N, C-alpha and C positions, 0 to 999 in steps of 0.2 A: 575520453570520454565523451557519449553522444548528448547533444543537448538536447535541454526540454523542449523544444522547439521539434526539432528530430523526432523526439518521442511520442509528443502528440500529432505530429502528421500521419506519424504508421498509425495512429490509433483512429485518426478519421479515413484512414485509406482502407483499414478495417469496416471503419462503418458506410464508407462508399460501399463494398464489395458485396456488402448485407441491401443496400440500395439496389442493388445490379436489375432486380426485376421491375425497378418503379415503384414498391410500394413494401410496407414491413406491417406486420399485424402489433396487437399492443403485447401480445407473449412473444413475438420475436424481438422486439423491443426490451423487454425486461431480460431475455435471454442475452440479448447483443451487450448490456449491462455489466450482466454477470461475466462473459467472455473477456469484457475491456478492463476487469480486476487486475485480470493478469498483465495488461501493460505495467511493465517495472518502473516502481516508486512515484508516479502520478501521486500527487497532492490534491488536497479537498476542492482548492481554485482552477486546477486545470482538468479536473473531473467534470465540473460544472462546466466548461467549455466544451468536452466532449460531448456532454451529456445534450447543450441544446444546438450540437450538430445535427445530432441525430435524429432531430424530431423534422427534416426536413429532407425531402430525397436529392440525391446527388446525382450531377448529370454528367452523361458520360465526358465530356470534355474536362468539369472539375474533376473526374475518377483520373484521367488520365496525368492530369495537373500534380494529382495528390502522390501519384507511383513517380512521376519525374521528383518530385520533390524528395521523396524518399530517396532514389536510386543515389541522387546527387549527393543527398546529405551523408551519404557512406563516406566519409575521409580515412580511415582506418580498417585494419584487422576484428578491431575490438569492435568495432559497429557491425561489422559485415555479421560479426557471431552473437552481437547481441540481438539483430534482426533474427537469422536464424531461429535461435533458440525463442523467440515471443513469435514468431511464427508457427513454430513446433506447437508451445503451450496452449495459442488462440486455436490450430486446427483441430488441436485433440479437444482442449475441450474442458480440460480440469486441471492445467498444471504440471500434467507428469509424463504427459508427450503420449500418452492411450486416450482413448476412446473412455468415459465414464461409464465404471460397471465391469469393464474390461479389466480381467489379469493380464499380467507381462505375459503367460504363454498365450491369451485367447486375441490377444489386440495386435489386429492385422490395419482394421478395414479404414479409418478415418481419414489418418494421415493415409494411408495406399490411393482412396479413389481419388482417380483425375478425370475433370471434366464428365461426370455423371456414370463413372465406370463402378458397380458395387461390388462382384464377388467375382463374376466373370471379364477376365482382360483389365483386373485392378494391379498397380502397380506396387509391390513393396514401400514399408518403411522407409527404410533405405532410397530408394527410386524417388520416392517426395523429393525426401532431404537433399539429394542429390542434382534435384532438377532446379530447386530452391536457391541452391548454393550457387547452383552454376550462370542462372540469372542473375545474382549479386555480383558473381565475377564479372559478369559484362554488361551489369547493368543494363539487363531485356526486359522489354516490357514484356516478354511469354510470361513475367511472373504474375503478373494478373490472372494470365487464360490458369496458371496452375495452381492457383489461390481460392478463383471462386468457388469452383465445385465443392470442395474441400469445407472449405468456411463455412459456404451456403446449408451443406448438409448439417454440418455440427451443429450448426444457429438453429435451423429445423429439429435436431433431436433433442435442444433443451428445452426449447420454448415446449414441446409435446410432453418434458417431466416437468413443464414449470419451475419458476426460478424465486430465490428468497427475498423479499421485499425490504427484509431486515438486515439483509446484508449490503441492501445499497445506502440502506441511513447509516451502519457499521464504518461503510468508506469512510461516509463525506464526516461525521461527526464522532469517531470513536475509532480511528485509523487503525492505531496500533492493536485495538483490539481483534480487528478484522485481520489483520495481518498474522498476530499471535493464531486464533483460530484454523485461520489457512493452513499454516504452516504447521500444526496442529493431525489438520486432517489430512496432509500430504504424506506426513509421518506413520499415517495411521491410527495417534494417539487421541486422545479426550486431554479437555482439563481435571486438573483434581482438585480443582476449586466452585465455587457454585458461580453460575452463570452470570447473574447480579451481581455481587464480589469480582469477578471479574472485569467485569467493564467500568466499574469504579476504581479499581487497579493500575487497570491499563491508564485511565484519565489521569492518578498520582503518576505513575511513568512520567508521561507526558510533560507532567507541570517538572514533576524535577530534572528532567531533560534539558528542560527550559532555561532554569537556574544555569544547571552543569555549563551548557552554549553558553550563556550571554559573552562569555572570552574568546568564544569561536576556537572552544577546545574541550573536550569531555576527557580528565587526567585519569586513569588509572585507581586511583583511591576516589574518585569522586562516583566512580563509575559501582566500586567495589561500595559506598556508603548506600548508595540507591538498591544494592543486593540486599543489604542489612536492612534497611529500611523496609522493603518487601519482604522479607521475612521476619523481622518484628514484629512490625505493626500490623500487618497482614497475615500471616502463617504459612507464606507462599513458599511451598517448596525450593529447596536451592536452586533444582535446574530448571526448572520453571523461570524463578526469579533471572536468574542469567539471563534466560531467553525474551523476558523481558526487559531488562534492561538493553539488552544487546538492539532490541527492535527499534524502542523508543529514541533511543541514542541517533540511530542511520534515518530516522523518520526526522527526529529533530534538525536535522541539517539538511533535510529538504523542506521544512515549512512545515508548520502545526498549526493551526489556529488557537491562539492563545483565549481567543474568547470564545470558544466554543470546547476548549478544555476546560475551563474554570465553569461555565454554564453545569455542562455535564458533570463535575465534579458537584456542584451544590447540589443537583436535583439529587444526587446519590448518597447524600452523606449529610451529618447530622452538625448542629454548631459544632458540638464539642470533639467532634472528627476532625472539623476545620482547624480550630484551634490549635491541635495536637499537631497536623498536620505542615502548620507554619514554623512550630520549631524542626520539622522533620525537614523543613526545605532552608533553614539555617544552615543543619547539622551535613545538605551537601553542599552548600556554599563554602563551609569553614573545612570539609575534607580535606583541602590541599594544605589548610592552618590557615589559612589566609584569607575573609572577606570582603570582595571590591564593594566601590562605590557602586557598581553599575549592577551587581548579585543583591545588594541591599534596594536598590531600588525596583530591581524586577518581582522582587517576593513582595514591596511595597504595594504593586498595582495590581498582584495575586490576590492580596489581602482585600483591598480594595474589592478587588469580582467577588471576596466568599461574603462581602455584606458583613464585615465584622468590625467592632469598634476598631478608631486606630490605637487603642491602649494593648489592644490585643497583639497586635503587629508591634510594638513595642516590647511588652514584655517577650515573645520570640525573640526579639534581636538581640536580649540579655541575655538570653543564653549561651549569648558567644560572647567570651572573652571581648574588654577592651581591646587590648594589643591587638587581637588579630582581626579586628573590625575598622583595624588605623584610628579608634576615638571616636570613629560616625555613631 
């Protein structure tokens, strides 16, 4: 599995390519941020590192060093495939492997344009992929040449279209909501629940996943309890509940900022909703018929962040049979 440093180096390399002519306009920086959202499983803290890195021009020497680090960081066929798939998405610009706005039938150009070729003299998408694959196989510095023109073209196209600043905020402050809407967009679907409600639900899912993950494992009964909570508390359709649960579980394993989750949830909920949600968290903790001391303490911290009286925490805890919480 690729390391976090490897993924960050890949992101920094793409930033270096964006800076190759020595300047970036603000709309290009915004477009670059949106493209870098396509990097796999980047946490909010890692995103801030990338955001800081893109504020200053990258020298040729630094760009070559980043390329060397990415090439030397490929330790397995899995790493190689990850890089290839990620670069395809970044050059396509929408995560689908084709230009934004193109249909599968009309999509040629963005992936096929190498070194400034537009239509005349351009190569096919498969040729672009094969060039990159060979560069990765041979750890060739030619990778920089093969990526520069297509990625710069995609960046300028995205900049001319304008970007969604709220998506940047979503990625940092409500990662699950960002991932959910991105996934549905790629499937050509939209959420069946209102946007404001969806943001709240995704924050709740992150908090439920945090409690379930206290013991570094989320069992099938905890997942089902989360699904039930989403369906019964917020009337989320079953298929969307499963999708949100799966995403929250995946994200919590890579780290979610508990402070942002709780503060965001507080902003979107009433006191009564937060009281009810405490009981929900205990139900998640006890889904496997055993609520541990660590799970109780995790919920205690959440209750404090919810600015609820300690008595509310006690009453929520007492909804779990004493035998299931070891007398605590």
